[in-house]
C-alpha positions in Angstrom: 6.1 -13.3 -25.1 3.9 -15.4 -22.4 1.0 -15.0 -25.0 3.1 -16.5 -27.9 4.5 -19.2 -25.5 1.0 -20.0 -24.7 0.1 -20.3 -28.4 2.9 -22.7 -28.6 5.1 -20.4 -31.1 8.0 -20.3 -29.0 9.4 -22.1 -25.8 10.0 -20.3 -22.9 12.0 -21.9 -19.8 10.4 -22.3 -17.0 10.0 -19.2 -14.2 12.8 -18.8 -12.0 10.3 -17.6 -9.1 6.8 -17.8 -8.0 4.7 -14.6 -8.7 4.1 -12.7 -5.9 0.9 -12.8 -4.1 -1.1 -9.7 -5.3 -4.0 -10.2 -2.9 -4.7 -7.9 0.2 -6.2 -9.0 3.2 -8.2 -6.3 4.7 -7.7 -6.1 8.7 -9.1 -3.8 11.5 -6.2 -1.4 11.0 -7.9 0.0 7.9 -11.2 0.4 8.8 -13.0 3.4 9.0 -11.9 6.0 11.4 -14.2 8.7 12.9 -14.5 11.6 10.8 -12.3 14.7 10.9 -14.5 17.9 11.8 -12.0 20.4 11.8 -10.8 23.1 9.4 -7.5 22.1 7.4 -5.5 24.8 9.4 -6.5 22.8 12.6 -4.1 20.0 11.3 -0.9 22.0 10.6 1.9 20.8 10.4 1.1 17.7 8.6 4.3 15.5 8.5 4.9 13.9 5.3 6.8 10.4 5.5 8.0 7.2 3.2 6.4 4.1 3.9 9.7 2.2 4.8 9.0 -1.0 6.8 6.8 -4.1 5.8 4.3 -3.6 8.3 3.7 -0.1 6.9 3.8 -1.5 3.2 0.9 -3.9 4.3 -1.1 -1.1 5.7 -0.9 1.1 2.8 -1.8 -1.7 0.6 -4.6 -2.3 2.8 -5.5 1.5 2.7 -5.4 1.5 -1.2 -7.5 -1.4 -1.8 -10.1 -0.3 0.8 -10.5 3.4 -0.2 -8.9 3.8 -3.6 -11.6 3.7 -6.6 -9.2 1.4 -8.7 -8.2 -0.7 -5.7 -5.0 -2.1 -5.0 -2.9 -3.7 -7.9 0.8 -4.6 -8.3 3.0 -1.7 -9.5 5.8 -2.9 -12.0 9.1 -1.5 -11.0 10.0 0.6 -8.0 7.5 2.8 -6.5 7.5 5.2 -3.8 4.6 5.2 -1.4 4.2 8.5 0.9 1.4 9.3 3.4 0.7 12.0 5.4 -0.2 12.5 9.3 -1.5 15.0 11.6 1.1 16.4 14.3 -0.6 14.1 17.1 0.4 10.6 15.7 3.6 9.6 14.3 2.1 7.5 11.7 -1.4 6.3 10.8 -2.5 3.4 13.1 0.8 3.7 14.7 0.2 1.6 17.7 0.9 -1.5 15.4 3.4 -0.1 12.9 6.8 0.0 13.7 8.6 3.3 13.6 12.4 3.9 12.9 
């Protein structure tokens, strides 16, 4: 519809809200960490948790932007981000991410 509006075929009302800022600002929280040189069995039990807080969501977006081959893009609709942590830490970069 936006393309039809831009072509002058239809008239749309002005947007109600601004678009969200899709840019991800990288910080030291997502910097590369020391490589794990352990067998996978040594990391047991891994804990799976849902990204719930705004600070966790920002870190998730940073990690996706920095390490995922497609980078970060806004996803339409609802989504659920889940990360895994080794037993020694409650969440990735836990010092600066609030826990519930």
